[in-house]
N, C-alpha and C positions, 0 to 999 in steps of 0.2 A: 535278544529273546533269553540268553544263558542268563545274563546281568538280571531278569525276570524271575526265573526259578529260583537262582538264590535269595534273591530280596523276599520271593516266597515262603520259600523253606525257615529263613531268618525267623518272620514275622510268625511264619507259625509255633517254630521249637519257641518265641518268646511268650506267645500266646499260653502254650501247652503249661511252661513253665510258669507263667502269672496265674492263670488257672489252679494248679499244683499247689502253687504257695496260697491261694485267697483258701480252699480248700483245707491244707493243713492248720492254717491260721482258725478257720469257723469249726473245724471239726471241736476244739479241746471245749468252747463254749456248748456245743449240741451234744457234747458226749455228757457235760456234768448236768444240764436240761433231761437229760435223757436219763442217766442214773438218779436224778431226786424224781422225775415223775413216774419213775416204775422199781425204784429199789433194786436195781440193777448193780452189783457189783457190791450190796450190800448196805447203799447209800439210805439211811431212813429219811422220814417223811416230816414236814413240819406241821405243827396245828396249832390255833387260836386258843381252844380250849378242850377238856377231856372228853371221854365217848359219853353217846346218852344211854347206850346200851352194853349193859356188865352181862358177861354169862358167865356158869357156874364152873366151867371149865378151869383147872388152873396151868398156872406157864412158868416156867422158872427160867429169869434174868441174870446170868452172869456178868462181873463188869471187870475188864482189863485196863490195864494204863500200859503205856510206854512212851520212852523219849526219843528223840533225833538224837545222835552220838554224841552231837555239840551241845545239845542244852542240856545245862547244870542245873534247873529244878530237881528237885525230889519230887515224883510224881503217884501217888498210889489210890485205888479207891478207899472207903469207906469200910463198904459190903464187899464180899466177894459174891453173894446170890443172893435175891428176891424170887420169895415168890408171890404170886400172885393171880386174880384172876382176869383174865382177856379181857380187857376193854377196860378194866380199872386202872385209875390212875395213879402211880408210882414214881416217890421221889428219892433220889440217890444221891449223894455226896463222893466227892474225890477232893484229894486234900493233895495243893502246892505247896511246897516252898523253897525259899532262893537263900540257899545255904552261902555266897557269895556276898561281895563289897559292893558291888555294883546293883542298879536295877537293871532288869529283866522283863523283857516284853514277849509273850509268847502266842502262839494261835494252835487251841487244836484243830487234829484231823479226828474221822471220825468213819465208824461204819459196822455191820453188824452180822453177825454168823451163826447160822448160815445163810446164804445170799438170798435164798428166796424170802427170809423171815421180810429183808428191807421195806419192803412195800408198803408193811403193815407194820412195822416200831415208829410210831408217831412222837417227836419231840414236842412238848408247848414249850420250853423254855428251858436254857442248856447254854451254862458255860463257855460252849464251842461256837457261841455265834456270836459273838466277839473278843476282839481281843484283852488278854489280860495282861496287868503289869503289877509284878510283884517288887517291891523294894529290897534293899538289903535286908536279909534276916528275917522278913517278912513270910506270914505261914497263915493262908488262907483255906478255906472250906467252900468247894465249890459246886452247887447244887444242879442237878438234871432233872427234871419234871415228865414223866414219860406215859404212853399205853401203847398197850398191843390191839390194834384194832381190830376189832370183833370179824371182821368178812374174811381174816387171816384162816376161819375155817373153814369157807368156804371155796378157800384153792386149791387146785389142782395139786400142787407139791408142798405150797407152804402149810396145811392144815395138818400134814402131819411131825411137824415141829413141835418139838415137847420144851428143847430149851433152846435159847437166844444168849447169844455172848455179844455186850455192846461193848466195843474198844476204843481207846483216846489213845492219840500218838499228839506227844505238844512238841511244837518245834519252836526254835527263836526267832524271832522277827524283830528286825527295826525298833525301836523305842517311836512313841510319839513325837511328833518336832517337840511342844511344849516341855516333854519332860527330859528328852537330848539337851535342851539349851540351857535348863533349868541343870543338869547333872552339870554340863560344862562350865558353867558359872563357878557351882561349886568346886571345881577340880581346881580352874582359878584363881579363885582366892586361896586354897590349900596352898597353890605353889607361891603365890606372893606372902603366903604371911612365915610359909619357911623359910623363902629369901630374906624376908625381913629377919627373922629369927638368927638366920647364920649370920648377919650382917653384923648385928646386936651381940 
């Protein structure tokens, strides 16, 4: 009888741990999905095309750039702010530069402030949708095409927003396999060349 109680307790505890682990694992993708759908936390929306409706009401979009502390790129917006009509398609550029002597891959995370505007800030195209690779000394202009959804003027909280800040943070990520392989091959050739030179 006592053994059955202990077995039941252990089984229950294992079950609780498994359920908690499954919930923790599922919470990240669910949270990301929730943020994308609602704009919660300043997460922006994605759109296939611009808005069919353009209002006479103006809004200011500001642009911000930052890097993870381990990211070696220089990264900045070309423009500090842009005024456009709500619903009008805007095109902004960010500049990235790799001052190092090695290829570096990066991925940008992003959000907007104030958070209540996230559900109404739609990107049609953005450098942040894919990873970016800069070769040594390479400098690139990276575009983002966007609009502010006219539905913002109907939202209880967001309708008071007159200014939106779009922020990007770049993080270094692993190089794509083909570039990493090419880089390793080049290094091997350089090492071999140096050895041959020193022997001669």
